[in-house]
All heavy atoms as an XYZ file, in Angstrom:
950
protein
N      84.051     57.270    112.210
C      84.020     57.725    110.838
C      82.622     58.259    110.517
O      81.613     57.658    110.868
C      84.371     56.561    109.916
C      84.357     56.937    108.458
S      84.747     55.512    107.441
C      86.111     56.187    106.567
N      82.548     59.385    109.810
C      81.270     59.998    109.458
C      80.585     59.215    108.338
O      81.241     58.660    107.468
C      81.510     61.435    109.016
N      79.271     59.179    108.407
C      78.505     58.507    107.369
C      78.491     59.366    106.108
O      78.493     60.593    106.175
C      77.060     58.294    107.824
C      76.885     57.246    108.876
C      75.405     57.057    109.148
C      75.181     55.933    110.122
N      73.755     55.703    110.370
N      78.453     58.706    104.961
C      78.337     59.464    103.722
C      76.903     59.947    103.568
O      75.962     59.368    104.123
C      78.746     58.610    102.519
O      77.786     57.610    102.289
N      76.722     61.009    102.780
C      75.385     61.570    102.590
C      74.428     60.578    101.944
O      73.243     60.596    102.199
C      75.465     62.835    101.738
C      75.984     64.033    102.468
C      75.831     65.276    101.613
C      76.284     66.499    102.379
N      76.054     67.730    101.629
N      74.944     59.722    101.093
C      74.065     58.813    100.355
C      73.369     57.821    101.275
O      72.240     57.405    100.988
C      74.825     58.084     99.222
C      75.746     57.014     99.766
C      73.852     57.479     98.220
N      73.995     57.453    102.374
C      73.395     56.467    103.283
C      72.027     56.916    103.780
O      71.119     56.097    103.924
C      74.333     56.186    104.457
C      75.553     55.389    104.046
C      76.472     55.073    105.214
O      75.966     54.883    106.333
O      77.686     55.009    104.985
N      71.867     58.217    104.025
C      70.581     58.757    104.471
C      69.503     58.492    103.429
O      68.359     58.194    103.766
C      70.714     60.259    104.711
C      69.403     60.955    104.972
C      69.586     62.452    105.132
C      68.257     63.141    105.340
N      68.405     64.592    105.452
N      69.864     58.584    102.150
C      68.878     58.472    101.070
C      68.573     57.027    100.693
O      67.619     56.777     99.967
C      69.326     59.293     99.871
C      69.518     60.712    100.290
C      70.701     61.373    100.445
C      68.500     61.621    100.695
N      70.471     62.640    100.922
C      69.133     62.815    101.082
C      67.108     61.535    100.782
C      68.417     63.920    101.536
C      66.393     62.637    101.229
C      67.046     63.818    101.600
N      69.351     56.100    101.207
C      69.114     54.680    100.947
C      68.241     54.031    102.016
O      67.875     52.873    101.889
C      70.454     53.942    100.822
C      71.294     54.353     99.612
C      72.678     53.732     99.692
C      70.600     53.973     98.317
N      67.885     54.789    103.053
C      66.993     54.278    104.100
C      65.547     54.350    103.603
O      65.240     55.106    102.663
C      67.110     55.126    105.381
O      66.644     56.450    105.099
C      68.549     55.165    105.907
N      64.651     53.603    104.219
C      63.232     53.702    103.816
C      62.696     55.136    103.910
O      61.953     55.577    103.028
C      62.518     52.783    104.800
C      63.557     51.770    105.186
C      64.856     52.538    105.206
N      63.104     55.863    104.945
C      62.644     57.247    105.100
C      63.189     58.133    103.993
O      62.473     58.976    103.439
C      63.066     57.804    106.469
C      62.425     57.107    107.642
C      63.117     55.801    108.037
O      64.229     55.499    107.536
O      62.525     55.060    108.835
N      64.460     57.962    103.665
C      65.073     58.759    102.601
C      64.445     58.476    101.245
O      64.155     59.399    100.468
N      64.212     57.199    100.966
C      63.584     56.835     99.694
C      62.145     57.344     99.614
O      61.674     57.733     98.541
C      63.641     55.323     99.495
C      65.046     54.757     99.255
C      65.024     53.231     99.295
C      65.636     55.259     97.939
N      61.464     57.394    100.762
C      60.100     57.937    100.789
C      60.111     59.423    100.459
O      59.254     59.912     99.715
C      59.449     57.692    102.163
O      59.363     56.277    102.374
C      58.056     58.308    102.245
N      61.072     60.165    100.997
C      61.190     61.587    100.665
C      61.456     61.770     99.177
O      60.827     62.605     98.523
C      62.324     62.234    101.470
C      61.999     62.648    102.892
C      63.266     63.100    103.613
C      60.976     63.767    102.892
N      62.389     60.995     98.641
C      62.697     61.086     97.222
C      61.460     60.790     96.375
O      61.186     61.482     95.393
C      63.836     60.134     96.845
C      65.212     60.444     97.449
C      66.201     59.350     97.081
C      65.710     61.808     96.994
N      60.719     59.761     96.764
C      59.501     59.391     96.035
C      58.491     60.537     96.054
O      57.888     60.866     95.023
C      58.897     58.129     96.640
N      58.324     61.140     97.202
C      57.373     62.250     97.329
C      57.765     63.438     96.482
O      56.922     64.046     95.808
N      59.043     63.788     96.496
C      59.509     64.914     95.677
C      59.312     64.629     94.195
O      58.929     65.509     93.432
C      60.964     65.222     95.981
C      61.189     65.753     97.373
C      60.303     66.448     98.145
C      62.372     65.627     98.146
N      60.874     66.754     99.365
C      62.140     66.278     99.390
C      63.620     65.041     97.927
C      63.101     66.354    100.392
C      64.579     65.117     98.918
C      64.325     65.767    100.140
N      59.585     63.399     93.792
C      59.407     63.025     92.386
C      57.932     63.093     91.997
O      57.585     63.600     90.936
C      59.979     61.633     92.127
N      57.052     62.582     92.862
C      55.607     62.644     92.585
C      55.098     64.072     92.562
O      54.146     64.384     91.862
C      54.824     61.835     93.620
C      54.710     60.380     93.293
C      53.666     59.680     94.152
N      53.732     60.018     95.559
C      54.483     59.374     96.457
N      55.230     58.354     96.104
N      54.487     59.748     97.717
N      55.730     64.945     93.343
C      55.333     66.355     93.364
C      55.782     67.095     92.110
O      55.463     68.265     91.931
C      55.903     67.064     94.591
C      55.160     66.707     95.866
O      54.058     66.129     95.782
O      55.687     67.019     96.961
N      56.562     66.421     91.261
C      56.979     67.029     90.007
C      58.276     67.807     90.075
O      58.601     68.553     89.154
N      59.046     67.648     91.154
C      60.312     68.352     91.250
C      61.295     67.837     90.201
O      61.305     66.657     89.863
C      60.927     68.187     92.641
C      60.501     69.213     93.701
C      59.027     69.122     94.002
C      61.322     69.025     94.962
N      62.120     68.746     89.694
C      63.168     68.383     88.744
C      64.343     67.778     89.497
O      64.429     67.895     90.733
C      63.667     69.615     87.977
O      64.287     70.524     88.918
C      62.527     70.319     87.238
N      65.262     67.162     88.759
C      66.464     66.624     89.399
C      67.233     67.726     90.123
O      67.793     67.501     91.195
C      67.376     65.946     88.372
C      66.891     64.562     87.993
O      65.986     64.024     88.667
O      67.436     63.997     87.025
N      67.255     68.921     89.546
C      67.954     70.040     90.184
C      67.317     70.388     91.523
O      68.013     70.624     92.516
C      67.957     71.261     89.250
C      68.837     71.112     88.034
C      68.222     70.256     86.909
O      67.005     69.919     86.962
O      68.966     69.904     85.980
N      65.996     70.408     91.573
C      65.294     70.720     92.813
C      65.460     69.612     93.844
O      65.632     69.884     95.039
C      63.811     70.963     92.528
C      63.554     72.209     91.703
C      62.132     72.280     91.183
O      61.570     71.265     90.752
N      61.552     73.471     91.210
N      65.422     68.379     93.391
C      65.615     67.245     94.296
C      67.016     67.280     94.885
O      67.199     67.101     96.095
C      65.329     65.915     93.577
C      63.828     65.797     93.272
C      65.799     64.716     94.415
C      63.451     64.645     92.368
N      68.012     67.537     94.044
C      69.396     67.626     94.530
C      69.527     68.733     95.579
O      70.178     68.540     96.616
C      70.348     67.877     93.364
N      68.888     69.864     95.335
C      68.939     70.967     96.306
C      68.319     70.541     97.635
O      68.870     70.810     98.698
C      68.220     72.193     95.746
C      68.299     73.390     96.662
C      67.645     74.608     96.052
C      67.770     75.767     97.034
N      67.049     76.939     96.591
N      67.178     69.844     97.562
C      66.537     69.349     98.788
C      67.428     68.350     99.531
O      67.384     68.256    100.755
C      65.198     68.690     98.478
C      64.113     69.693     98.153
O      64.289     70.895     98.286
N      62.982     69.194     97.698
N      68.213     67.593     98.769
C      69.119     66.604     99.366
C      70.406     67.252     99.870
O      71.227     66.599    100.497
C      69.481     65.535     98.324
C      68.310     64.683     97.881
S      68.738     63.628     96.469
C      69.786     62.401     97.274
N      70.602     68.526     99.564
C      71.809     69.275     99.925
C      73.046     68.702     99.226
O      74.114     68.562     99.836
C      72.001     69.316    101.443
C      72.977     70.398    101.868
O      73.091     71.408    101.149
O      73.645     70.218    102.909
N      72.867     68.365     97.940
C      73.971     67.890     97.107
C      73.871     68.586     95.757
O      72.847     69.202     95.435
C      73.931     66.353     96.901
C      72.615     65.920     96.236
C      74.144     65.622     98.225
C      72.555     64.450     95.839
N      74.923     68.465     94.962
C      74.872     69.021     93.614
C      74.097     68.076     92.706
O      73.954     66.887     92.999
C      76.287     69.223     93.064
O      76.878     67.964     92.787
N      73.618     68.605     91.600
C      72.902     67.757     90.653
C      73.846     66.703     90.069
O      73.433     65.574     89.792
C      72.188     68.599     89.562
C      73.171     69.220     88.597
C      71.171     67.773     88.832
N      75.116     67.041     89.922
C      76.099     66.061     89.434
C      76.211     64.888     90.409
O      76.314     63.726     89.987
C      77.455     66.722     89.231
N      76.173     65.182     91.692
C      76.225     64.117     92.699
C      74.970     63.261     92.631
O      75.033     62.036     92.756
C      76.413     64.709     94.111
O      77.641     65.454     94.126
C      76.458     63.630     95.172
N      73.815     63.903     92.410
C      72.584     63.130     92.267
C      72.694     62.163     91.091
O      72.302     61.006     91.190
C      71.371     64.040     92.084
C      70.039     63.332     91.838
C      69.689     62.368     92.965
C      68.924     64.343     91.626
N      73.266     62.617     89.975
C      73.434     61.736     88.813
C      74.375     60.574     89.141
O      74.145     59.445     88.707
C      73.937     62.515     87.602
C      72.942     63.529     87.079
C      73.375     64.718     86.519
C      71.571     63.310     87.162
C      72.461     65.649     86.038
C      70.660     64.239     86.689
C      71.114     65.400     86.121
O      70.209     66.326     85.653
N      75.387     60.835     89.932
C      76.290     59.761     90.370
C      75.510     58.759     91.237
O      75.623     57.549     91.047
C      77.499     60.335     91.143
C      78.406     61.099     90.181
C      78.270     59.227     91.867
C      79.478     61.938     90.863
N      74.712     59.270     92.167
C      73.899     58.395     93.016
C      72.961     57.539     92.163
O      72.787     56.344     92.403
C      73.050     59.201     94.000
C      73.791     59.851     95.164
C      73.093     60.620     96.085
C      75.161     59.710     95.341
C      73.728     61.225     97.154
C      75.805     60.323     96.396
C      75.088     61.078     97.304
O      75.729     61.671     98.362
N      72.315     58.166     91.157
C      71.377     57.434     90.313
C      72.092     56.335     89.515
O      71.529     55.266     89.294
C      70.654     58.400     89.369
C      69.610     59.243     90.088
C      69.101     60.399     89.269
C      68.365     60.019     88.041
N      67.733     61.169     87.355
N      73.314     56.602     89.099
C      74.079     55.598     88.356
C      74.599     54.485     89.254
O      74.720     53.343     88.823
C      75.248     56.248     87.612
C      74.783     57.009     86.387
O      73.855     56.595     85.701
N      75.428     58.129     86.111
N      74.913     54.820     90.491
C      75.552     53.865     91.396
C      74.556     53.075     92.251
O      74.815     51.924     92.601
C      76.529     54.611     92.300
C      77.458     53.727     93.072
C      78.528     54.547     93.769
C      79.475     53.637     94.527
N      80.504     54.388     95.219
N      73.422     53.690     92.580
C      72.471     53.073     93.501
C      71.125     52.876     92.814
O      70.356     53.821     92.629
C      72.305     53.921     94.765
C      73.617     54.145     95.482
C      74.318     55.343     95.326
C      74.164     53.145     96.283
C      75.532     55.539     95.966
C      75.376     53.338     96.928
C      76.058     54.533     96.754
O      77.254     54.721     97.388
N      70.826     51.648     92.462
C      69.603     51.295     91.743
C      68.352     51.719     92.506
O      67.356     52.101     91.898
C      69.596     49.784     91.467
C      68.553     49.346     90.487
C      68.830     49.807     89.069
O      69.951     50.112     88.694
N      67.795     49.875     88.264
N      68.396     51.664     93.842
C      67.225     52.025     94.645
C      66.824     53.483     94.419
O      65.642     53.807     94.318
C      67.485     51.823     96.146
C      67.953     50.438     96.524
C      69.490     50.360     96.631
O      70.197     50.672     95.650
O      69.958     49.962     97.692
N      67.816     54.357     94.343
C      67.536     55.776     94.128
C      67.005     55.993     92.717
O      65.996     56.682     92.512
C      68.794     56.632     94.403
C      69.105     56.601     95.914
C      68.609     58.063     93.909
C      70.393     57.279     96.307
N      67.654     55.402     91.736
C      67.227     55.535     90.348
C      65.785     55.059     90.172
O      64.945     55.773     89.598
C      68.149     54.739     89.423
C      67.736     54.706     87.946
C      67.867     56.082     87.330
C      68.568     53.691     87.195
N      65.483     53.865     90.662
C      64.145     53.300     90.486
C      63.078     54.095     91.236
O      61.969     54.269     90.736
C      64.124     51.830     90.921
C      64.869     50.919     89.977
C      64.317     50.927     88.560
O      63.078     50.937     88.380
O      65.131     50.939     87.619
N      63.398     54.565     92.428
C      62.442     55.361     93.203
C      62.072     56.630     92.459
O      60.890     56.973     92.328
C      63.024     55.707     94.593
O      63.218     54.490     95.321
C      62.107     56.634     95.372
N      63.079     57.330     91.954
C      62.811     58.579     91.229
C      62.073     58.307     89.920
O      61.089     58.971     89.602
C      64.114     59.337     90.978
C      64.797     59.885     92.227
C      66.150     60.481     91.890
C      63.911     60.921     92.915
N      62.535     57.314     89.186
C      61.934     57.003     87.892
C      60.461     56.608     88.041
O      59.589     57.130     87.341
C      62.719     55.874     87.223
C      62.221     55.522     85.852
C      63.087     54.427     85.251
C      62.530     53.969     83.925
N      63.287     52.875     83.349
N      60.185     55.688     88.943
C      58.820     55.195     89.134
C      57.879     56.322     89.550
O      56.773     56.437     89.039
C      58.807     54.075     90.176
C      57.420     53.491     90.426
C      57.457     52.322     91.378
C      57.536     52.831     92.790
N      57.383     51.801     93.805
N      58.327     57.154     90.458
C      57.443     58.185     90.986
C      57.298     59.381     90.056
O      56.272     60.048     90.061
C      57.889     58.593     92.385
C      57.556     57.496     93.370
O      56.415     57.347     93.767
N      58.544     56.693     93.724
N      58.298     59.647     89.224
C      58.135     60.681     88.196
C      57.114     60.210     87.167
O      56.320     61.004     86.668
C      59.469     61.006     87.524
C      60.365     61.871     88.389
C      61.641     62.237     87.670
C      62.507     63.133     88.541
N      63.678     63.630     87.800
N      57.107     58.922     86.853
C      56.126     58.374     85.912
C      54.713     58.530     86.462
O      53.789     58.864     85.724
C      56.416     56.899     85.628
C      57.607     56.675     84.727
C      57.951     55.204     84.540
O      57.227     54.326     85.060
O      58.947     54.938     83.860
N      54.536     58.311     87.761
C      53.221     58.478     88.389
C      52.747     59.915     88.193
O      51.602     60.149     87.780
C      53.271     58.114     89.893
C      51.997     58.545     90.607
C      53.517     56.627     90.073
N      53.620     60.878     88.458
C      53.246     62.285     88.305
C      52.915     62.603     86.850
O      51.939     63.314     86.575
C      54.386     63.182     88.802
N      53.700     62.069     85.925
C      53.438     62.318     84.498
C      52.073     61.777     84.091
O      51.317     62.439     83.371
C      54.529     61.691     83.632
C      55.871     62.391     83.775
O      55.914     63.531     84.283
O      56.884     61.779     83.371
N      51.732     60.572     84.551
C      50.437     59.996     84.208
C      49.291     60.779     84.822
O      48.233     60.935     84.215
C      50.354     58.520     84.609
C      51.082     57.616     83.648
C      52.116     56.811     84.070
C      50.735     57.575     82.299
C      52.792     55.984     83.177
C      51.401     56.762     81.406
C      52.430     55.964     81.846
O      53.093     55.159     80.965
N      49.481     61.291     86.028
C      48.429     62.089     86.653
C      48.169     63.359     85.851
O      47.021     63.759     85.638
C      48.800     62.418     88.099
C      48.697     61.227     89.025
C      49.142     61.517     90.445
O      49.643     62.632     90.720
O      48.996     60.624     91.290
N      49.248     63.987     85.379
C      49.094     65.196     84.570
C      48.448     64.855     83.227
O      47.555     65.572     82.756
C      50.450     65.908     84.369
C      50.338     67.036     83.351
C      50.960     66.445     85.694
N      48.881     63.760     82.615
C      48.267     63.335     81.356
C      46.772     63.094     81.536
O      45.961     63.500     80.693
C      48.928     62.064     80.831
C      50.295     62.288     80.253
C      50.962     60.988     79.828
O      50.266     59.963     79.657
O      52.185     61.004     79.656
N      46.406     62.427     82.609
C      44.993     62.164     82.867
C      44.213     63.453     83.095
O      43.074     63.600     82.625
C      44.825     61.219     84.060
C      45.248     59.809     83.734
O      45.229     59.395     82.586
N      45.648     59.073     84.756
N      44.820     64.405     83.801
C      44.156     65.685     84.039
C      44.000     66.455     82.726
O      42.942     67.058     82.474
C      44.949     66.510     85.059
N      45.030     66.436     81.888
C      44.943     67.095     80.590
C      43.830     66.472     79.753
O      43.007     67.179     79.161
C      46.280     66.993     79.840
C      46.268     67.509     78.401
C      45.995     68.999     78.356
C      47.580     67.178     77.710
N      43.792     65.149     79.707
C      42.757     64.449     78.953
C      41.366     64.820     79.460
O      40.465     65.137     78.680
C      42.980     62.937     79.047
C      41.920     62.139     78.344
C      41.939     62.014     76.954
C      40.902     61.524     79.054
C      40.954     61.288     76.297
C      39.923     60.797     78.407
C      39.949     60.678     77.033
O      38.975     59.962     76.379
N      41.193     64.810     80.784
C      39.889     65.143     81.375
C      39.496     66.566     81.009
O      38.352     66.824     80.635
C      39.919     64.966     82.887
C      38.568     65.231     83.540
C      38.630     65.053     85.040
C      37.315     65.260     85.731
N      36.506     66.360     85.295
N      40.443     67.506     81.093
C      40.145     68.892     80.742
C      39.775     69.024     79.270
O      38.879     69.791     78.912
C      41.318     69.810     81.075
C      41.414     70.113     82.550
O      40.404     70.270     83.214
N      42.623     70.178     83.071
N      40.475     68.286     78.409
C      40.163     68.327     76.974
C      38.759     67.789     76.724
O      37.972     68.375     75.975
C      41.209     67.540     76.180
N      38.430     66.666     77.356
C      37.105     66.051     77.192
C      36.010     66.966     77.742
O      34.915     67.051     77.190
C      37.058     64.669     77.889
C      38.022     63.696     77.213
C      35.654     64.097     77.923
C      37.759     63.449     75.753
N      36.329     67.679     78.819
C      35.343     68.572     79.447
C      35.170     69.892     78.693
O      34.422     70.757     79.131
C      35.735     68.868     80.894
C      35.527     67.670     81.815
O      34.831     66.715     81.407
O      36.064     67.696     82.939
N      35.885     70.073     77.568
C      35.668     71.253     76.740
C      36.711     72.347     76.863
O      36.538     73.425     76.292
N      37.791     72.121     77.591
C      38.843     73.124     77.695
C      39.565     73.206     76.347
O      40.292     72.299     75.962
C      39.813     72.743     78.819
C      40.931     73.747     79.010
O      41.569     74.159     78.059
N      41.167     74.115     80.254
N      39.347     74.298     75.638
C      39.871     74.435     74.277
C      41.392     74.413     74.261
O      41.999     73.791     73.383
C      39.322     75.704     73.607
C      37.811     75.555     73.406
C      40.016     75.976     72.273
C      37.108     76.803     72.960
N      42.033     75.053     75.214
C      43.494     75.048     75.263
C      44.024     73.628     75.432
O      44.971     73.223     74.764
C      44.007     75.946     76.406
O      43.491     77.275     76.212
C      45.516     75.989     76.445
N      43.400     72.869     76.295
C      43.806     71.476     76.504
C      43.577     70.663     75.233
O      44.398     69.813     74.874
C      43.051     70.860     77.678
N      42.478     70.930     74.541
C      42.198     70.217     73.299
C      43.255     70.506     72.242
O      43.753     69.591     71.574
C      40.808     70.601     72.772
C      39.684     70.104     73.653
C      38.345     70.712     73.285
O      38.260     71.678     72.530
N      37.282     70.153     73.845
N      43.609     71.772     72.088
C      44.623     72.160     71.104
C      45.962     71.516     71.450
O      46.638     70.946     70.594
C      44.748     73.697     71.031
C      43.480     74.305     70.431
C      45.979     74.111     70.219
C      43.389     75.818     70.583
N      46.349     71.614     72.709
C      47.623     71.036     73.143
C      47.644     69.539     72.866
O      48.616     68.992     72.338
C      47.838     71.315     74.635
C      49.151     70.844     75.151
C      50.297     71.607     74.974
C      49.263     69.622     75.810
C      51.519     71.159     75.446
C      50.478     69.168     76.277
C      51.611     69.948     76.095
N      46.563     68.869     73.230
C      46.465     67.429     73.035
C      46.625     67.075     71.549
O      47.406     66.215     71.180
C      45.130     66.926     73.581
C      44.952     65.453     73.470
C      44.438     64.765     72.415
C      45.320     64.471     74.438
N      44.438     63.420     72.670
C      44.980     63.216     73.914
C      45.885     64.538     75.705
C      45.188     62.039     74.608
C      46.082     63.364     76.394
C      45.746     62.134     75.850
N      45.855     67.737     70.707
C      45.869     67.409     69.285
C      47.209     67.733     68.621
O      47.693     66.969     67.785
C      44.725     68.131     68.569
C      43.338     67.593     68.915
C      42.260     68.527     68.377
C      43.150     66.179     68.395
N      47.817     68.853     68.984
C      49.117     69.202     68.398
C      50.189     68.188     68.767
O      51.112     67.942     67.994
C      49.560     70.592     68.851
C      48.848     71.701     68.141
C      49.398     73.028     68.595
C      48.700     74.171     67.906
N      49.273     75.454     68.344
N      50.081     67.614     69.944
C      51.083     66.648     70.382
C      50.746     65.224     69.993
O      51.645     64.429     69.721
C      51.298     66.755     71.896
C      52.112     67.964     72.232
O      53.323     67.955     72.099
N      51.454     69.039     72.625
N      49.486     64.875     69.953
C      49.098     63.510     69.630
C      48.935     63.275     68.139
O      49.088     62.165     67.655
C      47.786     63.154     70.343
C      47.891     63.062     71.853
C      48.643     61.825     72.282
N      47.944     60.631     71.890
C      47.486     59.708     72.698
N      47.696     59.820     73.986
N      46.856     58.661     72.241
N      48.585     64.341     67.399
C      48.371     64.228     65.951
C      49.074     65.374     65.232
O      48.431     66.194     64.561
C      46.878     64.234     65.646
C      46.143     63.041     66.207
C      44.717     63.037     65.725
C      44.079     61.731     66.139
N      43.393     61.096     65.058
N      50.391     65.451     65.364
C      51.106     66.593     64.781
C      51.008     66.657     63.261
O      51.093     67.744     62.690
C      52.550     66.382     65.235
C      52.649     64.926     65.516
C      51.295     64.518     66.016
N      50.795     65.521     62.603
C      50.677     65.534     61.147
C      49.421     66.278     60.691
O      49.396     66.831     59.597
C      50.683     64.104     60.592
C      49.598     63.234     61.212
O      49.391     63.319     62.438
O      48.971     62.458     60.459
N      48.407     66.336     61.517
C      47.173     67.029     61.161
C      47.004     68.377     61.866
O      46.271     69.232     61.399
C      45.966     66.153     61.496
C      45.857     64.936     60.624
C      44.580     64.194     60.918
C      44.460     62.999     59.995
N      43.191     62.306     60.166
N      47.654     68.561     63.003
C      47.419     69.740     63.834
C      48.692     70.525     64.125
O      48.825     71.126     65.176
C      46.751     69.324     65.144
C      45.384     68.778     64.910
C      45.043     67.478     64.710
C      44.179     69.526     64.812
N      43.698     67.362     64.505
C      43.127     68.605     64.570
C      43.868     70.886     64.917
C      41.810     69.003     64.417
C      42.539     71.270     64.777
C      41.540     70.344     64.529
N      49.610     70.551     63.186
C      50.858     71.283     63.412
C      50.616     72.786     63.413
O      49.657     73.283     62.829
C      51.895     70.895     62.377
C      51.504     71.238     60.965
C      52.588     70.779     60.009
N      52.075     70.801     58.650
C      51.565     69.758     58.020
N      51.502     68.598     58.621
N      51.126     69.873     56.787
N      51.534     73.502     64.038
C      51.439     74.950     64.185
C      51.873     75.681     62.916
O      51.244     76.637     62.499
C      52.334     75.383     65.358
C      52.305     76.862     65.668
C      51.099     77.261     66.487
O      50.522     76.410     67.170
O      50.738     78.432     66.436
N      52.990     75.250     62.310
C      53.576     75.973     61.193
C      53.425     75.186     59.895
O      53.473     73.960     59.908
C      55.059     76.219     61.457
C      55.306     77.106     62.658
C      56.766     77.322     62.867
C      56.966     78.213     64.093
N      58.373     78.452     64.341
N      53.306     75.903     58.791
C      53.262     75.213     57.499
C      54.576     74.482     57.228
O      55.630     74.888     57.694
C      53.075     76.345     56.485
C      52.725     77.551     57.262
C      53.174     77.329     58.673
N      54.481     73.415     56.471
C      55.652     72.635     56.109
C      55.958     72.903     54.643
O      55.075     72.815     53.790
C      55.402     71.124     56.331
C      56.566     70.303     55.833
C      55.116     70.858     57.790
N      57.216     73.255     54.350
C      57.616     73.502     52.972
C      58.345     72.282     52.440
O      59.233     71.746     53.097
C      58.525     74.728     52.889
C      57.810     76.012     53.235
C      58.690     77.235     53.069
O      59.815     77.107     52.541
O      58.244     78.315     53.468
N      57.963     71.863     51.262
C      58.635     70.749     50.611
C      58.938     71.146     49.177
O      58.275     72.018     48.601
C      57.762     69.479     50.608
O      56.530     69.777     49.950
C      57.490     68.984     52.007
N      59.927     70.534     48.599
C      60.289     70.810     47.218
C      59.837     69.647     46.353
O      60.135     68.495     46.644
C      61.819     70.996     47.083
O      62.217     72.040     47.951
C      62.199     71.330     45.659
N      59.111     69.983     45.298
C      58.689     68.974     44.331
C      59.917     68.580     43.526
O      60.564     69.421     42.903
C      57.598     69.545     43.429
C      57.034     68.505     42.485
O      57.828     67.800     41.842
O      55.799     68.415     42.400
N      60.280     67.325     43.525
C      61.509     66.860     42.873
C      61.453     66.987     41.355
O      62.474     67.087     40.710
C      61.803     65.424     43.286
C      62.182     65.320     44.737
C      62.545     63.918     45.127
C      62.891     63.920     46.607
N      63.169     62.623     47.114
N      60.251     66.989     40.768
C      60.145     67.036     39.317
C      60.438     68.421     38.746
O      61.173     68.563     37.778
C      58.761     66.579     38.859
C      58.535     65.102     39.149
O      59.529     64.337     39.129
O      57.383     64.730     39.408
N      59.862     69.464     39.355
C      60.052     70.790     38.766
C      60.627     71.823     39.734
O      60.732     72.987     39.389
C      58.741     71.296     38.162
C      57.613     71.389     39.171
O      57.886     71.296     40.372
O      56.468     71.553     38.740
N      61.022     71.409     40.945
C      61.656     72.320     41.883
C      60.727     73.313     42.534
O      61.164     74.256     43.159
N      59.436     73.152     42.396
C      58.454     74.060     42.973
C      58.354     73.815     44.475
O      58.323     72.682     44.936
C      57.065     73.854     42.310
C      56.010     74.708     42.997
C      57.140     74.139     40.839
N      58.311     74.900     45.240
C      58.138     74.786     46.683
C      56.647     74.742     46.983
O      55.885     75.605     46.553
C      58.791     75.967     47.429
C      58.481     75.906     48.919
C      60.285     75.975     47.188
N      56.240     73.718     47.704
C      54.824     73.541     48.053
C      54.680     73.837     49.539
O      55.394     73.296     50.368
C      54.394     72.090     47.778
C      54.591     71.764     46.295
C      52.951     71.880     48.212
C      54.513     70.292     46.001
N      53.769     74.743     49.851
C      53.497     75.055     51.248
C      52.202     74.353     51.619
O      51.148     74.619     51.058
C      53.376     76.577     51.482
C      53.038     76.856     52.932
C      54.652     77.283     51.065
N      52.322     73.460     52.581
C      51.162     72.676     53.027
C      50.791     73.161     54.409
O      51.418     72.804     55.396
C      51.530     71.185     53.045
C      50.386     70.314     53.518
O      49.260     70.818     53.629
O      50.638     69.128     53.786
N      49.768     74.012     54.502
C      49.398     74.538     55.808
C      47.983     74.146     56.238
O      47.467     74.620     57.213
C      49.515     76.066     55.835
C      48.623     76.759     54.818
O      47.980     76.054     54.010
O      48.577     77.990     54.842
N      47.381     73.231     55.519
C      46.045     72.789     55.884
C      46.105     71.383     56.488
O      46.851     70.545     56.014
C      45.134     72.759     54.658
C      44.892     74.105     53.976
C      44.094     73.891     52.708
C      44.170     75.060     54.909
N      45.281     71.150     57.523
C      45.213     69.777     58.037
C      44.742     68.842     56.928
O      43.933     69.222     56.097
C      44.175     69.856     59.154
C      44.110     71.296     59.521
C      44.450     72.062     58.269
N      45.263     67.634     56.949
C      44.873     66.650     55.940
C      43.616     65.929     56.326
O      43.265     65.776     57.421
C      46.012     65.647     55.743
C      47.206     66.333     55.179
C      48.356     65.356     55.014
C      49.515     66.154     54.455
N      50.726     65.517     54.399
């Protein structure tokens, strides 16, 4: 009887490949392509096999933190684009892109608030 495709990915070598792809920032679609399966099959594997789910999840988090740290370092080092991105995402109430329109309940006047507070 032929082995199922998932058995390859449950071995230490298979899990190491999955971990590496996740750390490299590959999407689920790209990982599925590398595994020679559909993305729907990958989702089934992730739901059915905790080892695959945890390997991908843990290693994607590592990649996310590395990027966050690099963004922070670039912002601190004076990269204006990184600073803007950081502030818009970390402090959207003060650094939003578009003005916010609100209606004053007392007289129905529309107030446009486009200045940082």
